[in-house]
C-alpha positions in Angstrom: -0.1 -0.3 -0.1 3.1 2.7 0.9 4.3 1.7 -3.2 0.7 2.7 -4.0 0.3 6.1 -2.3 3.8 7.0 -3.8 3.2 6.3 -7.1 0.2 8.0 -7.0 1.6 11.3 -5.8 4.2 11.1 -9.0 1.2 10.6 -11.3 -0.6 14.0 -10.3 2.8 15.7 -9.6 3.0 15.1 -13.1 -0.3 15.3 -14.4 -0.2 18.9 -12.9 3.1 19.7 -13.9 2.2 19.0 -17.1 -1.3 21.3 -17.4 -0.6 24.0 -15.4 3.3 24.8 -16.5 3.5 23.4 -20.1 0.8 25.8 -22.3 -2.3 25.4 -21.5 -3.7 23.4 -24.6 -1.8 20.0 -23.1 -4.4 20.6 -19.7 -7.1 18.3 -21.6 -3.9 16.0 -22.5 -3.3 16.0 -19.4 -6.3 14.6 -17.3 -6.4 12.1 -19.8 -3.4 11.2 -19.1 -3.8 11.5 -15.6 -7.0 9.8 -15.5 -5.6 6.7 -17.8 -3.0 6.3 -14.9 -5.1 6.3 -12.5 -6.5 3.1 -14.6 -3.4 1.6 -14.7 -2.7 2.7 -10.8 -5.7 0.4 -10.2 -4.8 -2.8 -12.0 -1.6 -2.7 -10.4 -3.3 -2.3 -6.9 -5.2 -5.3 -7.9 -2.8 -7.0 -9.1 -0.6 -6.9 -6.3 -3.3 -7.3 -4.0 -4.0 -10.6 -6.1 -0.4 -12.0 -5.8 -0.3 -10.5 -2.4 -2.5 -12.6 -1.4 -1.9 -16.2 -3.1 2.0 -15.5 -1.8 -0.1 -15.9 1.5 -2.3 -18.7 0.9 0.9 -20.7 0.0 2.9 -20.0 3.2 2.8 -23.0 5.1 0.0 -22.3 7.9 0.1 -25.9 9.5 3.0 -27.5 11.1 2.2 -30.5 8.7 2.8 -27.9 6.2 5.8 -26.9 6.6 7.0 -29.9 7.3 6.4 -30.5 3.9 7.9 -27.9 2.5 11.1 -28.5 4.2 11.0 -31.9 2.6 10.6 -30.5 -1.1 13.3 -28.8 -0.7 15.5 -31.0 0.3 14.1 -33.5 -2.6 15.0 -30.5 -4.5 19.0 -30.6 -3.4 18.0 -27.1 -1.7 20.2 -28.4 1.1 21.2 -25.8 2.9 17.4 -23.8 2.9 15.4 -27.2 3.8 17.9 -27.3 6.7 17.1 -23.9 7.9 13.3 -24.9 7.8 14.0 -28.0 9.6 15.6 -26.3 12.9 12.7 -24.1 12.7 10.5 -26.5 12.8 11.8 -27.6 16.3 11.3 -24.4 17.8 7.4 -24.6 16.7 5.2 -25.4 19.6 2.7 -27.1 17.1 5.6 -29.8 16.8 4.9 -32.3 19.4 7.0 -34.4 21.3 6.6 -37.7 19.9 8.0 -36.6 16.3 10.7 -34.3 17.8 13.0 -37.3 16.5 11.7 -37.3 13.0 12.7 -33.7 12.2 16.3 -34.2 13.1 16.5 -37.9 11.4 16.0 -35.8 8.1 18.3 -32.9 9.7 21.2 -36.2 10.2 20.6 -38.0 6.8 20.7 -34.3 5.0 23.7 -33.9 6.7 25.0 -36.4 6.4 24.3 -37.1 2.5 25.8 -33.7 1.6 28.7 -34.2 3.6 28.6 -32.4 6.8 29.7 -35.2 9.3 30.8 -32.9 12.1 27.3 -31.7 12.1 25.9 -34.7 11.4 27.6 -36.3 14.8 26.2 -33.6 16.6 22.5 -33.7 16.0 22.6 -37.4 16.3 24.3 -36.6 20.1 21.0 -33.9 19.9 18.7 -36.6 19.7 19.8 -38.7 22.9 19.1 -35.5 24.6 15.1 -35.0 23.9 12.3 -36.4 25.9 10.6 -38.6 23.9 12.7 -40.8 21.3 11.6 -44.2 20.1 13.5 -47.1 19.7 14.1 -47.4 16.3 15.3 -44.0 15.8 17.6 -44.2 18.2 18.9 -47.9 17.3 19.3 -45.8 13.4 21.0 -42.9 15.4 23.4 -45.0 16.7 24.2 -47.0 13.3 24.7 -44.0 11.6 27.3 -42.4 14.6 28.9 -45.9 14.0 29.2 -45.3 10.4 30.4 -41.9 10.9 33.1 -43.4 13.2 34.1 -45.6 10.6 33.1 -48.9 12.0 30.1 -51.2 11.2 27.4 -49.3 11.2 24.6 -48.9 9.1 25.5 -52.1 7.1 21.6 -53.2 6.2 22.5 -56.5 8.3 24.7 -59.1 6.5 26.4 -61.5 8.8 29.2 -62.9 8.4 29.5 -66.6 8.6 32.2 -68.8 10.0 34.4 -69.9 8.1 36.5 -72.5 9.8 40.0 -71.9 7.8 41.8 -73.4 11.0 41.1 -77.3 11.2 43.0 -79.4 14.2 40.9 -82.5 13.0 39.5 -83.8 10.0 37.5 -87.0 10.3 35.9 -88.7 6.7 32.5 -90.8 7.3 30.7 -92.9 4.0 28.7 -95.6 5.1 29.3 -96.6 1.6 32.6 -97.9 2.1 33.4 -97.4 5.5 34.3 -100.6 7.0 35.1 -101.9 11.1 39.0 -100.6 11.5 38.2 -97.4 10.3 40.5 -94.7 11.6 38.1 -91.7 9.8 40.8 -90.6 7.0 39.7 -90.3 3.5 40.8 -93.7 2.3 39.2 -95.5 5.8 36.1 -93.7 6.6 34.4 -94.2 9.4 30.8 -96.1 8.7 28.5 -93.7 10.6 28.5 -90.2 11.8 27.8 -91.8 15.5 31.1 -93.8 15.1 33.1 -90.2 13.9 31.7 -88.3 16.6 33.5 -91.0 19.5 36.4 -90.6 18.4 36.2 -86.8 18.3 35.0 -87.6 21.4 38.2 -89.2 23.0 40.4 -86.6 21.6 38.8 -83.8 23.0 39.1 -86.1 25.6 43.4 -86.3 25.4 43.8 -82.8 25.3 45.6 -82.7 22.4 44.5 -81.5 20.1 45.7 -78.0 18.6 43.6 -75.0 17.6 41.1 -75.1 14.9 37.6 -77.0 14.2 36.6 -80.4 14.5 35.1 -81.2 11.5 33.5 -84.5 10.1 33.2 -84.6 6.7 30.3 -86.9 4.2 31.6 -88.2 1.9 28.6 -90.0 0.3 25.6 -88.6 -2.0 23.4 -90.1 0.6 23.7 -90.7 4.3 20.4 -92.9 5.0 19.5 -92.3 8.9 17.3 -95.0 10.7 18.8 -93.7 13.7 18.9 -90.4 15.1 21.9 -88.9 15.3 21.8 -87.5 18.9 24.7 -85.4 20.1 25.1 -84.4 23.6 27.3 -81.9 26.0 30.4 -84.5 25.6 29.8 -83.3 21.8 30.9 -80.0 22.4 32.9 -78.1 20.7 34.0 -75.1 22.0 35.4 -71.7 21.0 38.8 -73.2 20.5 37.9 -76.5 19.0 34.2 -76.2 17.5 32.5 -79.3 16.1 31.8 -78.8 12.3 29.4 -81.7 10.7 29.8 -80.9 6.7 29.7 -82.2 3.2 32.8 -82.8 1.3 32.5 -81.0 -1.4 30.4 -78.2 -0.8 28.9 -78.5 -4.6 27.6 -81.6 -4.1 25.9 -82.1 -0.8 25.2 -84.8 0.8 21.4 -85.3 1.7 20.3 -86.9 5.5 17.4 -88.8 4.3 14.9 -90.6 6.5 13.0 -92.0 4.0 12.9 -95.8 2.6 12.3 -96.4 -0.8 9.3 -98.2 -1.6 9.9 -100.3 -4.8 8.0 -103.3 -4.3 4.3 -102.8 -5.5 1.6 -105.7 -6.6 -1.8 -104.7 -8.2 -4.6 -104.6 -5.9 -6.2 -108.2 -6.4 -8.3 -109.0 -3.6 -11.5 -109.1 -4.1 -12.9 -107.4 -0.5 -10.9 -104.4 -1.4 -11.3 -104.3 -5.2 -14.8 -103.7 -4.3 -14.4 -100.9 -1.8 -11.8 -98.6 -4.6 -13.8 -96.8 -6.9 -14.8 -98.4 -10.2 -12.4 -96.8 -12.0 -9.7 -96.9 -9.8 -9.6 -100.6 -9.8 -6.9 -102.8 -11.5 -5.0 -99.1 -11.1 -4.2 -99.1 -7.7 -0.9 -100.6 -6.7 0.0 -102.3 -2.7 3.8 -102.3 -1.5 4.0 -103.8 2.7 5.8 -101.4 4.9 7.9 -104.0 6.8 9.2 -106.1 3.8 10.7 -102.8 3.1 12.2 -102.0 6.7 9.6 -99.2 7.8 9.0 -99.4 11.6 5.5 -100.5 13.1 3.8 -96.8 13.2 1.5 -97.1 15.6 -1.7 -95.5 15.6 -2.8 -92.6 13.2 -3.2 -89.8 15.5 -3.5 -86.4 13.7 -3.4 -83.0 15.3 -4.4 -79.5 13.9 -3.9 -76.4 16.2 -7.8 -76.5 17.9 -6.9 -80.4 18.8 -6.9 -81.4 22.1 -4.7 -84.4 20.8 -2.1 -81.5 20.2 -1.2 -81.4 24.0 1.2 -78.5 24.9 -0.3 -75.4 24.6 -2.2 -73.9 21.1 0.9 -72.7 19.2 2.9 -76.0 19.2 2.2 -79.7 19.0 2.7 -82.9 20.6 1.2 -85.3 18.4 4.0 -87.0 16.2 3.7 -86.1 12.5 2.0 -89.0 10.0 4.7 -90.4 7.0 4.0 -89.4 4.0 4.3 -90.7 0.7 6.9 -88.9 -2.1 7.0 -88.8 -5.3 9.5 -87.2 -7.5 10.6 -85.2 -4.7 6.4 -84.0 -3.6 4.2 -85.4 -1.0 1.8 -87.5 -2.0 -2.3 -86.7 -1.2 -3.7 -88.8 1.1 -6.7 -90.6 -0.3 -9.8 -87.6 0.3 -13.0 -86.5 -0.5 -13.8 -84.0 -1.6 -10.8 -84.0 -4.1 -10.5 -79.8 -3.9 -11.4 -77.6 -1.5 -14.2 -78.1 1.4 -17.7 -79.3 2.1 -20.0 -77.5 4.9 -22.4 -80.3 4.8 -23.4 -81.0 8.8 -22.1 -83.7 10.0 -26.0 -84.1 12.0 -27.7 -84.4 8.3 -24.9 -85.8 6.0 -26.9 -86.9 3.1 -24.7 -87.5 0.4 -24.8 -91.6 -0.4 -21.2 -92.4 0.6 -21.5 -92.5 4.3 -22.9 -96.4 2.9 -18.8 -96.5 1.6 -17.4 -94.8 4.5 -19.0 -97.5 7.0 -16.0 -99.7 6.4 -13.3 -97.3 7.0 -10.7 -98.5 10.0 -9.0 -95.1 10.1 -10.4 -92.2 8.5 -10.1 -88.3 9.8 -11.9 -85.3 9.1 -9.8 -81.7 8.7 -11.6 -79.0 9.0 -12.2 -75.5 10.7 -15.1 -75.9 12.9 -15.6 -72.6 14.3 -13.1 -70.2 13.2 -11.3 -69.7 10.3 -8.3 -69.0 11.9 -8.1 -72.7 13.9 -8.0 -75.7 11.8 -8.8 -79.6 13.4 -8.6 -83.2 12.7 -11.4 -85.2 14.0 -11.4 -88.7 14.6 -14.3 -90.9 12.7 -15.9 -92.9 15.6 -18.8 -94.2 13.8 -20.7 -94.1 10.6 -24.5 -94.1 11.3 -25.6 -94.4 7.3 -29.4 -95.5 8.7 -29.4 -91.9 10.6 -27.0 -90.0 8.2 -24.9 -89.0 11.1 -20.9 -89.0 11.4 -20.0 -89.4 15.3 -16.5 -88.3 16.0 -14.3 -90.0 18.2 -13.3 -87.7 21.8 -11.6 -85.5 22.4 -13.5 -82.7 20.1 -11.3 -79.8 19.2 -11.8 -77.2 21.6 -13.9 -74.1 20.1 -17.0 -76.9 18.8 -18.9 -76.6 16.0 -21.3 -74.0 13.7 -21.0 -74.0 10.0 -17.8 -75.8 9.3 -15.5 -76.6 6.4 -13.5 -79.7 6.4 -13.1 -82.6 4.0 -12.5 -86.5 4.8 -9.0 -88.1 4.8 -7.5 -91.5 4.9 -10.5 -92.6 3.4 -9.5 -96.0 1.0 -12.8 -95.8 -0.6 -12.1 -91.5 -1.9 -8.9 -93.4 -3.8 -10.5 -91.9 -8.1 -7.3 -90.0 -8.9 -3.3 -89.8 -9.5 -1.2 -89.3 -6.3 -3.7 -90.7 -3.7 -3.0 -93.3 -1.3 -4.3 -94.7 1.7 -2.7 -96.8 4.8 -3.5 -99.6 6.4 -2.6 -100.0 10.0 -3.5 -103.3 10.9 -2.2 -104.6 7.9 0.7 -102.2 7.6 0.4 -102.0 3.6 0.1 -98.8 1.8 -2.3 -98.8 -1.2 -1.1 -95.6 -4.2 -2.7 -95.5 -7.2 0.3 -94.2 -9.4 0.7 -91.8 -11.9 1.2 -92.8 -15.3 4.9 -93.4 -16.3 5.4 -94.5 -13.1 9.2 -95.2 -11.8 8.8 -97.3 -8.5 12.5 -95.9 -7.7 11.2 -92.1 -7.7 8.7 -93.5 -5.0 10.2 -92.8 -1.5 7.9 -93.2 2.7 8.9 -91.2 5.1 10.2 -93.2 8.2 12.1 -92.0 10.4 12.8 -88.9 12.3 14.2 -86.3 13.8 17.7 -86.6 11.4 19.7 -84.9 14.2 18.4 -84.1 17.7 21.6 -82.2 20.3 21.1 -81.5 23.9 23.7 -78.6 25.7 26.1 -79.4 23.2 27.7 -76.4 22.2 29.9 -74.5 19.7 28.2 -77.4 17.2 27.9 -76.1 13.0 25.7 -77.9 10.6 26.9 -76.6 7.1 26.4 -78.0 3.6 23.8 -80.6 4.0 20.2 -81.5 2.6 17.7 -82.7 4.5 15.3 -85.0 3.1 12.2 -87.5 3.7 11.7 -86.5 7.8 8.7 -88.2 9.6 8.4 -85.2 12.0 10.9 -82.2 13.0 14.4 -82.7 10.7 16.6 -81.4 13.7 16.1 -80.1 17.5 18.7 -78.3 19.1 17.6 -78.0 22.9 19.8 -76.0 25.1 22.5 -75.5 22.7 24.8 -72.0 22.8 26.5 -71.0 19.5 25.4 -72.9 17.3 25.6 -72.7 13.5 23.6 -73.7 10.5 24.4 -72.8 6.9 24.3 -73.7 3.3 22.0 -75.9 4.0 18.7 -77.0 2.8 15.6 -78.8 4.6 12.6 -80.2 2.3 9.3 -82.5 2.3 9.5 -83.2 6.6 5.9 -83.7 8.1 7.0 -81.5 11.0 9.2 -78.5 11.5 12.3 -77.7 10.0 14.2 -76.9 12.7 13.5 -76.6 16.4 15.7 -74.4 18.8 14.4 -74.5 22.2 16.9 -72.6 24.4 20.5 -71.9 24.1 21.9 -68.5 22.8 24.1 -67.3 19.8 22.3 -69.1 16.9 23.4 -68.2 13.5 20.5 -69.9 10.7 22.2 -68.8 7.6 21.3 -68.8 4.4 19.1 -72.1 5.0 16.1 -73.0 2.6 13.2 -75.0 3.7 9.9 -75.8 1.9 7.6 -78.3 1.3 6.5 -79.2 5.2 4.2 -80.6 7.3 3.9 -78.1 9.6 6.4 -75.0 9.8 9.5 -73.7 8.8 11.5 -72.5 12.1 10.8 -73.2 15.8 13.0 -70.9 17.7 12.6 -70.2 21.4 16.1 -68.6 22.8 16.7 -65.5 25.1 14.2 -64.6 27.9 12.2 -62.1 27.7 10.8 -62.5 31.2 14.3 -62.4 32.9 15.5 -59.7 30.4 18.4 -61.7 28.8 18.9 -61.6 25.2 19.6 -64.0 22.9 21.8 -63.2 20.5 20.8 -65.1 17.8 20.2 -64.5 14.2 18.0 -65.9 11.6 19.3 -64.4 8.1 18.9 -64.8 4.2 16.9 -67.8 4.7 14.2 -69.1 2.3 10.9 -70.5 4.2 8.3 -71.7 1.5 5.6 -73.9 0.9 4.6 -74.8 4.5 1.9 -76.7 6.4 0.6 -78.8 4.4 -0.8 -81.5 6.9 -1.2 -78.8 10.1 -2.6 -75.7 8.3 -3.2 -72.6 10.7 -0.1 -71.8 13.0 2.5 -73.3 11.8 4.4 -70.5 10.2 7.4 -70.3 9.2 9.2 -69.2 12.0 7.8 -69.3 15.5 9.6 -66.5 17.1 10.0 -66.6 21.0 12.4 -65.5 23.0 13.7 -61.9 23.2 16.5 -60.3 20.9 16.3 -62.3 17.9 17.0 -60.9 14.9 15.6 -61.9 11.5 17.0 -59.8 8.1 17.2 -61.0 4.4 15.0 -63.6 4.2 12.0 -64.5 1.8 8.9 -66.1 2.9 5.9 -67.1 0.5 3.6 -69.7 -0.1 2.2 -69.7 3.7 -1.8 -70.5 4.4 -1.4 -68.7 7.6 1.4 -66.2 8.8 4.8 -66.2 8.5 6.1 -64.8 11.8 4.4 -65.6 14.7 5.8 -63.1 17.3 5.6 -64.2 21.2 8.8 -62.3 22.2 10.4 -58.7 23.1 13.0 -56.5 21.6 13.6 -58.2 18.3 14.7 -56.9 14.8 13.2 -58.0 11.7 14.3 -55.7 8.8 14.7 -56.5 4.9 12.5 -59.6 4.5 10.3 -60.4 1.9 6.6 -61.6 2.5 4.6 -62.3 -0.4 1.2 -64.9 -0.7 1.2 -65.0 3.1 -2.2 -65.6 5.1 -3.4 -67.8 1.8 -6.2 -69.9 3.4 -6.6 -68.9 7.7 -8.1 -65.4 8.0 -7.6 -62.8 10.6 -4.0 -62.5 10.8 -1.3 -60.9 9.3 2.2 -62.5 7.5 3.9 -60.8 11.1 1.4 -61.5 13.7 1.4 -60.9 17.1 -1.3 -61.9 19.8 -1.9 -60.7 23.6 1.0 -59.7 25.8 1.2 -56.2 26.4 4.7 -56.9 27.7 6.5 -58.2 24.4 8.5 -54.7 24.0 11.0 -53.2 21.9 10.4 -54.9 18.6 11.0 -52.8 16.1 10.2 -54.0 12.3 11.6 -52.0 9.7 12.9 -51.8 5.8 10.4 -54.9 4.6 8.6 -55.5 1.5 5.3 -56.9 2.0 3.3 -57.9 -1.7 0.1 -60.0 -2.9 -0.9 -60.6 0.5 -3.9 -60.4 0.5 -5.7 -64.3 1.2 -9.6 -65.9 0.9 -11.0 -64.3 3.6 -11.9 -60.9 4.8 -9.6 -60.1 7.9 -6.2 -60.2 6.1 -3.1 -58.1 6.7 0.9 -57.5 6.4 1.5 -56.7 10.1 -1.0 -57.5 12.8 -0.8 -56.5 16.6 -4.3 -58.6 18.7 -4.7 -58.0 21.4 -3.2 -55.7 23.7 -0.1 -55.9 22.0 1.8 -52.5 22.2 5.3 -50.9 22.2 6.1 -51.6 18.6 8.1 -49.8 16.1 7.2 -50.2 12.4 9.1 -47.8 10.7 9.7 -47.9 6.6 8.2 -51.0 5.1 6.2 -51.4 2.2 2.4 -52.8 1.7 1.7 -53.5 -1.9 -1.8 -55.3 -1.6 -1.8 -56.7 1.4 -4.9 -55.6 3.1 -8.7 -57.3 3.1 -11.5 -56.6 4.4 -11.6 -55.4 7.7 -7.4 -55.1 7.8 -5.7 -52.5 6.6 -1.9 -53.2 6.0 -1.2 -53.1 9.3 -3.9 -53.4 12.3 -4.1 -52.3 15.7 -6.6 -54.3 17.8 -6.5 -52.7 21.5 -2.9 -51.6 21.6 -1.1 -49.1 22.9 2.1 -47.1 22.9 2.9 -48.5 18.9 5.0 -46.0 17.1 4.3 -46.3 13.2 6.1 -44.4 11.0 7.3 -43.8 7.7 5.3 -47.0 6.0 3.8 -46.6 2.1 0.7 -48.6 1.3 0.1 -49.5 -2.1 -3.2 -50.6 -3.8 -4.1 -51.6 -0.1 -8.0 -51.6 0.6 -7.1 -49.6 4.1 -3.8 -47.8 4.4 -3.9 -48.4 8.7 -6.2 -50.1 10.8 -7.5 -49.8 14.4 -9.8 -51.7 17.1 -9.6 -49.1 20.1 -10.9 -50.7 22.8 -11.1 -47.7 24.9 -10.2 -47.5 29.1 -13.0 -49.7 30.2 -12.7 -52.8 28.3 -8.1 -52.3 28.4 -8.8 -52.5 32.2 -10.9 -55.4 32.2 -8.7 -57.5 29.9 -5.7 -56.7 31.3 -6.9 -58.1 34.7 -9.3 -60.6 34.1 -8.1 -62.5 30.9 -6.9 -65.6 31.3 -4.3 -65.3 28.7 -3.2 -61.1 28.8 -3.8 -61.4 32.5 -1.6 -64.5 33.4 1.5 -62.9 31.4 0.7 -59.2 34.1 0.8 -61.8 36.7 3.7 -64.1 35.9 6.0 -61.4 35.0 8.2 -58.8 37.7 6.7 -55.9 35.0 6.4 -53.5 37.6 10.5 -53.8 39.1 13.0 -51.3 38.7 14.6 -53.2 35.7 11.8 -53.2 33.5 10.4 -49.3 34.4 13.7 -48.8 33.4 14.1 -50.4 30.0 10.3 -49.9 29.1 9.4 -46.5 31.1 6.0 -46.2 29.0 5.1 -49.6 31.6 4.5 -46.9 34.4 1.2 -46.3 33.1 0.5 -49.5 32.0 -2.9 -50.1 33.6 -4.2 -46.3 33.9 -2.8 -44.5 31.1 -4.4 -43.5 28.1 -5.7 -46.4 26.2 -5.4 -46.8 22.5 -2.5 -44.1 22.6 -0.3 -44.8 19.2 1.8 -42.7 17.4 1.1 -42.5 13.3 3.5 -40.6 11.5 4.7 -40.1 7.9 2.9 -42.9 6.6 2.1 -42.3 3.0 -1.5 -44.3 0.8 -1.1 -44.6 -2.5 -3.9 -45.3 -4.6 -5.8 -46.9 -1.2 -9.2 -46.6 -1.3 -8.9 -45.5 2.9 -6.0 -44.3 4.7 -7.7 -45.4 8.6 -10.0 -47.6 9.0 -11.9 -46.9 12.8 -8.6 -44.7 13.9 -8.8 -44.4 17.8 -9.6 -40.8 18.9 -6.9 -41.3 21.4 -4.4 -42.1 18.2 -2.4 -39.4 17.3 -1.8 -38.5 14.0 0.7 -36.4 11.9 2.0 -35.7 8.3 0.2 -38.8 6.9 -1.5 -38.3 3.2 -2.6 -39.8 0.2 -1.6 -40.0 -3.4 -3.0 -41.5 -7.0 -0.5 -42.5 -9.1 -1.9 -43.7 -12.6 0.3 -46.4 -13.3 1.6 -49.1 -10.1 4.7 -51.3 -11.1 5.7 -54.3 -9.8 8.8 -53.3 -9.1 8.8 -51.4 -5.2 11.6 -49.0 -6.7 9.8 -47.9 -9.6 7.0 -47.8 -6.9 8.6 -45.4 -4.8 10.3 -43.7 -7.8 6.4 -42.4 -8.8 5.4 -41.2 -5.4 6.1 -37.6 -3.3 7.8 -40.4 -0.4 10.2 -38.3 1.9 11.8 -41.3 3.6 13.7 -43.6 1.4 13.9 -47.0 2.1 16.6 -49.7 1.6 15.0 -51.5 -1.3 17.8 -52.7 -2.7 19.0 -54.5 -0.1 15.8 -55.8 0.7 15.5 -59.9 0.9 17.8 -62.8 0.6 21.5 -62.3 -1.4 23.9 -64.7 -2.7 26.6 -65.6 -0.1 
């Protein structure tokens, strides 16, 4: 306005000067010029005011707009100006204390990328003094600081594997050429691993060994295991002399097999049996004696399932011994079933299908189904077929949830062998019957008869390397209270239980292990003690775990993670009916993994799933890629924190097509103190979903729910050590319910950003965006968005070792 007044005065003076001092004839022209000048001034004024208004409207007014402006400057390489804006933000009273570290991390990253190492170090030091610093921000700051110091810091999780280049003793084993007077040399190898272990045990006791590994090297292509290889504390290695069992040639690994080849078959000719077979299968079904092939007596045929009362020992572990299976050309064959594909929902009490008249002669008939919940499967044994009343009578114990609109199918029904690949076991005669495929090669047919392959108890400093494990009845390898064990460059396939079970012990390393085609899950690990705040120091890295839960369908994840201080990184999880990682742990780090086609069958699950304990604290889930996890049901997500789960940090993950129904990419049910930041949700129905409880339900669940309150009463969470480690626990019972923090999350082509969000949630800088085309590659996706927080996409997933 001041400029306008000055300009007007000048024009008026010009008009008078021209009109009165110049010739009178110019007065009219001067007045016209004056009018024209005033018109121009008016236009100038209007434009000035409009421009000023536009400029004022573009000036950031909210703290989020100010942050976006600073981010845009940094993205466009105006680092100096961006740093100024970030620092002004830290002085802004509108910036919540919970999000100060988000701004400080931006400053530190900008300083580091522009070569201002000293400034970066000061910023990281400043972070540690602020009032609220989330666990994952503290860890990231420490990693950046270590990088500045030239130490292994931000290395994106590459763990070296012991090479054992120094060897004190080499003992060779060969079932094919070993003899009784063997000395363990390559020329005269021991006939069994157990005999080599005995020799190593004696030498260790003698105290004559030099420093280096004691290695047992397997020469055979296939090592047949008909008796579990048992190790105990007498077989323990030491830091100076670790015990290593491996293949002689890493490029031609020895197969440890628990299978028996079934190569003597006869066409089924028994008239009674033929009469029970479908007409299309008569003359095609083969029969074989288990006893003739060296298969031990099987005892009872017992199935379990997650909700089965036969699965004694808790809701997420199984005590029922897995059944044997037939494998043809490495693939498990289908135990005879009806329907051949999918399930029926016909009721057991009014089963009107005429096949009941055939089922009445079945001796070991089982029904597998989802009897009440779509996340809890179980096998039920048939006690009686009441064909007159169209009723199937089950034998107790029944599954613990009961029955309603069930989906189920029959298993081990001789009368249902009607297509190639199906088989049946008769326990009375110890006979199997099999409908083979075309061009059947009897030398390619194996039955899993023995297991586990290796069982170690109290055996420390043990390494298993370059081994393949196949055709196991039950769990492939079991370790109990073993410290400093390593399993590396191994594969486990075609077992009816878990691949690896680790119960107790510290500092376990599972590296570059491939587990697939399993009857149950991949790795069951319980190490470290979250109740007593004892960290495990264990790592699961660069593993591929896929095609699981063939027999027991739910709560048999790729990794059942229990304990404290366990890292899972650079793994690939795929083709899993329920969860990939089931967590019962504190201070675990889940990073740089790929999750795809998880929760394919179960309902109410996440690719990472946690349930029912608000004392699991300090867990960090960052830099993972969840894609194509949509399942068949309405409650599927990438990460589910269910029933009071609190204190988790979920940061900078990708969720591409990883939500379904009433769940977002991340689902939080009733928990609090969770920090969710920097995640990108792409093509999800909902980005983030929340199921708040409110104050009354929160207190009721923590004091009255048998499972949740049981954790609180059995854990010393109110002692000073716990309270110092996890300050938020000071307000566990009486604090604000459903208080979670969501910041910097970015929804791309999602229908909803939030679903059922609690009014107590603290939301900051979360936003939605739409792009025209969503490419398959995560890196290409990020390049098309305005996401500020970068993700190390190139480091996610497995790597060559």
